[in-house]
N, C-alpha and C positions, 0 to 999 in steps of 0.2 A: 716224710710225707706230709703235705699240707691237706686237711681234711676239707672236702668240697660236698655238702648235701644240696639237694634240690627239692625243689615244690613244684610237682608239673601238672594242676588241674586242667580239665576241660572245661572251655566256656559255655556252657549250654544251660545254665539254670545260676540259681542262688547257690552261695557257698556253704557247704554242709559242714555242719559241728564237727562230723568225724574228719573230713579235710582239714577243717581249723588245727585239730589236735595234731593232726599231723605233720603239719606245716610247723606248728610249736615246738612238736620234738626235734624235727630238722632245725630248725634255728637254734634251738638251744644247745644241739648237739655241736653245730657248728662254732657258736659263739664260746662253747665250754674250751673248745679246742684252738680258738682264735683262727678258725679258717672262714670258708665262705658259703653263704647260704644264698641258690640262685633260684631264681623262678621262672620256669618254661610254661607257656600257655600251649597245652597239646591240642592245636585248634585244625587240623587235619580232616576233621569231618566238617566239610564246608556247609551241609544243610542244617546242620544244628548251631552252626557258630554262632553268638551273638556278641557283638563288640561291647552293649550293655552288661553282658556277663562277665565280660574280661574288667571292666570298670567296677562291679561288684565285687570280684575277687580282688584285685588292686586295693580297693575302698575297705576291705573286710581286713587285710592285712595291716594296713595301715592303722585301722580303728584299734587292733589287737597289738600295734606296735611291734610288728616285725619285720624291721628294715630288711632289705635284699642287696647283694652286691652286684652291681652291674645293671645292665637295662635289662628288662623282661625281655626273655627270649620267646619268637613266635614259632612254632615248629612248622607251619602250612610253609614258612619262609624259607625253609631248610629241604625243600622236596627233593631240588636237584642233588644236594650232597646224598641222602639217603639212596637215591636212584644208582649214583656213582659208586657205591657200596655194594649194592646189589649186583651191578655189573663186575666188580672187583671179585665178587665170590664165585660166580658163574666162571670167570676166567682162571680163576684158581680150582674149580673143581668141587667148589664148597657149596653151589648150589647149581640149580638147572631148570630147564624150561619145561612145562608140563602142558600138554596140547588135549588134556581130556576134557571133552566137551559137558555140558551141565547134565545131559541126560545120560552119560556113561557115568560121571559121578553117582549121580542117583540109582541109576543101576548097580553100582557099586557097592553103595551103601546099603540099598536092600538085600543083595546078595548076603553080605556079611551078617545083616542082621536077623536073617532066615537062618543061617547055619551058626549062629550064636557067637560068633565072631565079633571084634572091634571094627566101628565102622569108620577107621582111618582110611585114609586115601593109601591105594595098595600099591604105591610107588613105582606104576609100570611104566614112567618114563625116566626113573631115576638114572638108569643105565641104557637107556635105548638110544639108537641111532638115531641123530638130529636128520639125518638125510631122509627118514621115513615120516618126519612132520605132516601133518594135511596144511593143506595150504589155505583153508577155508577157517581155521580157528585161531585166534589169539591168544596165544600162550600165557599162562601165568608164570610166575619164578617162586621155584620152592627151595627151601632150606633142606640140607642133607644131613639128617639128624643121624645121632648115633643109633646102632639097630641092635648090638649086643652089649651085654653089661650093665652096667648102673651109673648113674649120678649122683654126684653127694654136694650137697650146699650146706655149710656150715654156719647156720644162722645165728646172729649176735640173741636172737631173742627167742625162736623154735630150737635152737640147740641143733645137734646135725641131723639132717634130714636126706632121706637116701629114695630115688625113684629109680624102677629099672627103665632100663632106653626103650623096651618094647612098649613102652606107655606114651612115649613122645612120638607122634608124628612128623612127615617132613609138610611143614606148615608154609602157608603162602607168604611170601615176606614182599614179593609186588603184584599186583593185580593185575588183570588182563588188559587195564587202560593204560598202564604204566605208572598207578600212584603205588606208592608205599604202603605196608600195614603198618598197624601200630606196632607190632613186635618189633619188627625194623628200625622204627623211626625212634624209637625210645633208647633202643641200645645205641644206635649212631651218635644221637644228641648228648646222653650221658658219657658216651667217652669222649667224644669231641669238648664238651664241658669241663672235662677232667673231673666227674663225679668220680668220690671215691665210696662213699656210704649212700646205699639206697635205703632209704626206711618209708614203709608204706602199709598199707592193710593187710593182714593175711589173707585176706582173699585174693591177691596176686603172687602168693606160694608158688604156684602153677605156674605162672607165666615166668618166673625167674628160670625155672630149668630150660624152658623155650629159649630165653632171652639168652642165657649162659651159652647155648651152642652157637649163637652169632658171634658173641664176643671171644670164644674158643676159634671160630672159624677164621676171624681176622687177625686171630694173634693177640687181642687186646688183654690188657689186664681186667679181670673181674671183680666189678667191686663187692666193698662189704656188704651183705644182705641183713637186713632188720626188721622183719615183719612183724608187726604189731598188731595184737589182739582187737577185734572189732567193738566198738559199742552196742550193748545191748540196753533195752529198758527195764524199769523195774520187775517185768514179769519175765525177764531173762529171753524175751525174743528180741530179733535183731532191730535196733533202733530206727523207727519209723515215724511217720506224720502222726499216727494213732497215739504215741506217747507223747506228743506236746511240740513245741519248737523246735523247728531244725535246722533253719538255716542262723547264720551270724547276724543277718539284717534283724530277723524277727527277735532274738535275747537283746539286741541293742535296743528295739522297740520296745519292748516289755520292761525296759530301765535299768538292765544290769550293767555295771560297771565293766568295762573292758578289763581292768587289773583282777577284777573278781572270778569272771569268765577263764581268763586264763589260767589264772591259779588252779580253778577247777578241773579243768581239762587236763593239766600237767598231772592232778592226783588220780586222774583215770586210766590206770594201768601201769604207773610208775610210783614210786614212794621213797621217802626219806627217813627212814625210822618211823617216829609217831607225828611228826611235823604235817600239821595241816595247811597253817598259813606261811606261803612262801614267796616272800618277796621277789620282785624279777633279778636283784642281783645275785641273791641267793640260789636261785632256782639255775641259773648260767653257773655257779661255782660247782653244783652239786651235781646236775645231771648227767648222768652215765646210762649206757643202755644193759647193765648189769641187774638193774635193778626194776627193770621192765617186765612185768609180767606175763604169762603167757595166755592166760583165763580171759575170757571178754569182760571188759568192765561196764558195770552197770551205771547208767547213766540216773541220778536223784535229785530232781528237781529241789526239794525240801532243801537238801544239803546245800545245793547252790544258792539257795535262797537265804541260807542262813550264813554264807559265806560273804554274799554281795552286803548283805547288812553290816557283817564286821567292817567290809571296805568302806563302805557309806559310814559309819559310826567314826573310822579313823581319819577320813579324808580332810584333808585341811578346806575350809570354809569356801575361798574363792575358787579352788578346782572343783567342788562338788557343785557352786552355783553355776560355774560355766555349763558342767554336764547335764544339768538340771534344766537350763534356760530355754532349749528346744521344746521338752514337754511342759513348760508353762505357757509358750506362744501357742503350740498345738493343741494343747487340753482346755487352756483358758483364755485363750487371745489376748493373754497378757505378758509383757516383758517387766519382770519386777525393776523398778526405778523407783528415787526419789523415797517418800514417807515408806511406800510399801517395801522397798527394800530395806530400809532401816529396819521396820519391823521383823523381816524375814531374819535377817543377820541376827538381830536380839533375841530372837526364839530358835536358833538354828540347832543348839546343842540338843534340844529336847527331841526336834524333829529327827534329828540324825539318829539318835537313840531309839526311835520308836519306827525306824524306815528300813524294810528289807530291799525294796527296789526305788528307783528314782520317781516310778509313776505314785507309788504311795507316800515319798516326800514330797511331791507336788500336791496332790490331793489334802494331805493333812495341812499343808503350808498356804492353801489357796485363800484362806480368808485373811491371812497377814495382807497379802498383794490386790485383793478385790475392794473395790469402791460400792458404796450404796447406790443405787439398791442391789442388795443381796439377792440370789434365788434360792430357796429352802426346801432341800428334798422333803420325801414324804413323812419319814419319821420327825425330822425337824419340826415340820408344822403341825404334827400332833402334838409334840411336847409344846409348842408355843400355844395351840388353841388352848389346851388343858391348864395354863399358868398363867392367864393374864394377869391375875392378881398380884402373882407372886412378880411378875416383870415389873409390874407399876410399883410394887413395893421397893423393890431392887432399885429402880430409877429415881423413885424420890430421896431416899436415903445416898444415892452416888451423888446427885446434883447438890444436895444440901452439905454434904461433905468439903473441908475448907482443907483437911491435912493430908498428907502424902496417900495417892493412890497406887499400892503396891498390893501383891498377891496375897500379904498378912490379911490387909484391911477387908481384901474382896472376900475374901474365905470367911473371915470373922463375922461380916456382915451379910454373907448365906447361912451361913450357921444361925444367926440369929433370926433371920427370918423364918427359917426351917423350923426352929422351937416356936415359933410364934403361930406357923400356919401350916405347918406340914407335920405336926408331930416329930420335931426332932430329926427328920429324914432328910439330910443334907443332899442326896441325891433327887429329892423332888425340885429342887431348888437350881441345883448345879447342871440338869440336865436342860432345863428351860433357858439358863443364862447361855449354855453351849450354843443351843441351837439358835438362839437371837444373835448373837456373837459371829457365829460361823457358817451358818446355813446348813450344818450337819450335826450328828449325834455322836461323831467320830473326831476327836481332837486332842492335841496336848492339854495341859492340865490348864484347865479353863480360866483357874484363878490367875495363873501367870500370863497367859494370854491377854486376861484383862488389862495386866499391868503393864504389858508391850503395847497393847492399843491405844492405851491412856483414858483417862477420864471422860474426856469430849468424845472420842469417837465410841466409848463402850457406851454411854448414854445415845448418841446418834442411833446406834445401832437397835439399842432397846426400843426407842421412840419409832424407828422403822417397822417395828412388827405390832406396835399398840394401836 
């Protein structure tokens, strides 16, 4: 049997990080088994449908490098097929028309609630004579759920799960306007697309029992189910906006590399020994469902940040600069080119080792690509204002120096001036120098930075603040 997994998001907003993890697990399982990973957009809710949201989903999959097989399927385009299956179940006696009015349904629920009974539909039309149907009511179509015994799902993550059949109602598969419900559409699509494994959040576990009724009614093979634990915040509550970024777009905008986020999502609920850094090829080789845990996984931004720092530090320079380019443009209004790019490349090793996100990388690299006049933040300006004598002394010695202008020379000169003017405290010289050269008080080694900028640019920047 060839494995087929699917990712069926609803196009109603941004792609949530939990959905991304589900897509990743489905993709990995399919690729591990040399199977297919298909994408279906569950867009039958036309009031909430958004083509922009569809594109957001596709963009997120592409950014995470989760390629899919075949074309993206629109569930809405298959409504006729869904209706056809409902009619077939009516013909087979597996489904029936229900003519209850809204008032009757409300009365039924209230009566059950008063008597302390389940508020399920009472199945009054399940075996009724259609000849007695009222003429003024447009019927819905309901499935004939099993009444006695129990149903079992052997879930690949949750294990054997049993539900008493009296907990399953005769749910609606076609509304009174003829449109299919989610329960029907998803089963028909999974069958027609040849889906063999349904991997999704464990909040769908109850749906699986209802959907299995349709599979059984049609005599179709039931896919293997694997219900994944949900994501929680560090406080143990269900992951939500109050815990921080939620959508893939937000993580991208915050400067996370896609491979770092994918690696982190992989480790949320799945493990391979003590491995933390898992390249994509190893993830495909190792991924299975046996090592997916049942307990909710806690999303820890600190761990993600540390993992992102690793991937930035290990990244190929050209690749990293390509990923950082949009941030240089959006934050600084500058695209690194010419001499600025050369300086950036010369200092990239230290920048990589210091950066946890692309935003931090760009912030600390900004002074390499900027040209005079620089802007100075408040702390930098205070350092400059309180050390004009130090900067003047540095400028005088730098301009008079005819030898090599390297980090060792800049550091030795700074130490000499510190001994002469600041009681030997090197920081009292290095900090004003950093402020003058970068416009901030946070940067890579300022002595190395001065070497990269060169004597002429270093002196020009000191003069600019004098």
